[in-house]
C-alpha positions as a Markdown table, in Angstrom:
| # | Residue | x | y | z |
|---|---|---|---|---|
| 1 | Leu | -9.9 | -81.8 | -9.1 |
| 2 | Arg | -10.0 | -85.1 | -7.3 |
| 3 | Leu | -7.1 | -86.0 | -5.1 |
| 4 | Pro | -6.0 | -89.6 | -4.5 |
| 5 | Met | -7.4 | -90.9 | -1.2 |
| 6 | Phe | -3.9 | -91.3 | 0.4 |
| 7 | Ile | -3.2 | -87.6 | -0.1 |
| 8 | Met | -6.6 | -86.6 | 1.3 |
| 9 | Gly | -6.0 | -89.0 | 4.3 |
| 10 | Arg | -2.6 | -87.4 | 5.0 |
| 11 | Gln | -4.1 | -83.9 | 4.8 |
| 12 | Ser | -6.8 | -85.0 | 7.2 |
| 13 | Ser | -4.3 | -86.5 | 9.5 |
| 14 | Asn | -2.2 | -83.3 | 9.5 |
| 15 | Leu | -5.3 | -81.2 | 10.2 |
| 16 | Ile | -6.4 | -83.5 | 13.1 |
| 17 | Gln | -2.9 | -83.2 | 14.6 |
| 18 | Arg | -3.0 | -79.4 | 14.3 |
| 19 | Ile | -6.4 | -79.3 | 15.9 |
| 20 | Gln | -5.3 | -81.5 | 18.8 |
| 21 | Leu | -2.3 | -79.2 | 19.3 |
| 22 | Glu | -4.6 | -76.1 | 19.4 |
| 23 | Arg | -6.8 | -77.9 | 21.9 |
| 24 | Gly | -3.8 | -78.5 | 24.1 |
| 25 | Glu | -3.0 | -74.8 | 24.0 |
| 26 | Thr | -6.5 | -73.5 | 24.6 |
| 27 | Ile | -7.6 | -72.8 | 28.1 |
| 28 | Cys | -11.2 | -73.2 | 29.1 |
| 29 | Glu | -12.1 | -71.2 | 32.3 |
| 30 | Arg | -15.3 | -71.4 | 34.3 |
| 31 | Thr | -16.3 | -70.0 | 37.7 |
| 32 | Ala | -18.6 | -71.4 | 40.4 |
| 33 | Ser | -20.5 | -69.7 | 43.2 |
| 34 | Gly | -20.3 | -66.3 | 41.5 |
| 35 | Val | -16.6 | -65.7 | 41.3 |
| 36 | Met | -15.4 | -67.5 | 44.4 |
| 37 | Val | -13.7 | -70.3 | 42.5 |
| 38 | Thr | -12.4 | -70.5 | 39.0 |
| 39 | Gly | -11.2 | -73.7 | 37.3 |
| 40 | Gln | -9.0 | -73.8 | 34.2 |
| 41 | Val | -8.8 | -76.8 | 31.9 |
| 42 | Thr | -7.0 | -77.2 | 28.5 |
| 43 | Gly | -9.0 | -78.3 | 25.4 |
| 44 | Met | -7.3 | -81.7 | 26.0 |
| 45 | Lys | -9.0 | -81.9 | 29.5 |
| 46 | Ala | -5.9 | -81.3 | 31.6 |
| 47 | Val | -6.6 | -79.3 | 34.7 |
| 48 | Val | -4.1 | -76.4 | 34.7 |
| 49 | Gly | -5.4 | -74.0 | 37.3 |
| 50 | Val | -7.7 | -73.3 | 40.3 |
| 51 | Lys | -8.2 | -69.8 | 41.5 |
| 52 | Ile | -9.8 | -69.1 | 44.9 |
| 53 | Ala | -11.1 | -65.6 | 45.8 |
| 54 | Pro | -9.6 | -64.4 | 49.1 |
| 55 | Asp | -13.1 | -63.8 | 50.5 |
| 56 | Ala | -14.1 | -67.4 | 49.8 |
| 57 | Leu | -11.9 | -68.6 | 52.7 |
| 58 | Gly | -13.6 | -68.8 | 56.0 |
| 59 | Pro | -12.8 | -70.9 | 59.1 |
| 60 | Asp | -15.7 | -73.4 | 58.6 |
| 61 | Asp | -16.0 | -73.3 | 54.8 |
| 62 | Ala | -13.7 | -76.2 | 53.8 |
| 63 | Glu | -16.6 | -78.5 | 52.6 |
| 64 | Leu | -18.3 | -75.7 | 50.7 |
| 65 | Leu | -15.0 | -74.7 | 49.1 |
| 66 | Glu | -14.3 | -78.3 | 48.0 |
| 67 | Asp | -17.7 | -78.6 | 46.4 |
| 68 | Thr | -17.3 | -75.3 | 44.7 |
| 69 | Ile | -13.9 | -76.2 | 43.3 |
| 70 | Leu | -15.4 | -79.5 | 41.9 |
| 71 | Ala | -18.2 | -77.5 | 40.3 |
| 72 | Ala | -15.8 | -75.1 | 38.6 |
| 73 | Ile | -13.5 | -77.9 | 37.3 |
| 74 | Asn | -16.4 | -80.0 | 36.0 |
| 75 | Asp | -17.9 | -76.9 | 34.2 |
| 76 | Ala | -14.5 | -76.2 | 32.7 |
| 77 | Met | -14.2 | -79.8 | 31.6 |
| 78 | Glu | -17.6 | -79.6 | 29.9 |
| 79 | Lys | -16.5 | -76.5 | 28.0 |
| 80 | Ala | -13.3 | -78.3 | 26.9 |
| 81 | Glu | -15.5 | -81.2 | 25.6 |
| 82 | Glu | -17.6 | -78.8 | 23.7 |
| 83 | Leu | -14.5 | -77.2 | 22.2 |
| 84 | Ala | -13.1 | -80.6 | 21.2 |
| 85 | Ala | -16.4 | -81.6 | 19.5 |
| 86 | Asp | -16.7 | -78.3 | 17.6 |
| 87 | Lys | -13.1 | -78.4 | 16.3 |
| 88 | Met | -13.3 | -82.1 | 15.3 |
| 89 | Ser | -16.7 | -81.7 | 13.7 |
| 90 | Ala | -15.3 | -79.1 | 11.4 |
| 91 | Val | -12.8 | -81.7 | 10.1 |
| 92 | Thr | -15.0 | -84.9 | 10.1 |
| 93 | Gly | -18.2 | -83.3 | 9.0 |
| 94 | Gly | -19.9 | -84.4 | 12.2 |
| 95 | Ile | -18.8 | -88.0 | 12.0 |
| 96 | Arg | -17.3 | -89.3 | 15.2 |
| 97 | Ile | -14.1 | -91.2 | 14.7 |
| 98 | Pro | -13.1 | -93.6 | 17.5 |
| 99 | Gly | -9.7 | -92.8 | 19.1 |
| 100 | Ile | -9.6 | -89.2 | 18.0 |
| 101 | Met | -11.7 | -87.6 | 20.8 |
């Protein structure tokens, strides 16, 4: 059964919108320096949380803590990017469509 292109386009558009909604609700979490710092990012790359282990706080550790937070957030962002690519690849068959990701 062959569907008209406009119906297939509408179905694809609805599927893409659903995937983007799912990405916004999915939390990617990564840690840095063992479990000292945890960063949380949505699949849409919004930073939603940072957790710092109580034993990570020392009087002279501000710079190390800042670097560790950045590492955790960047790792979580990378995971969010992988999630987005995987979800969209399932819809597009691996073809990258500008403006969707």
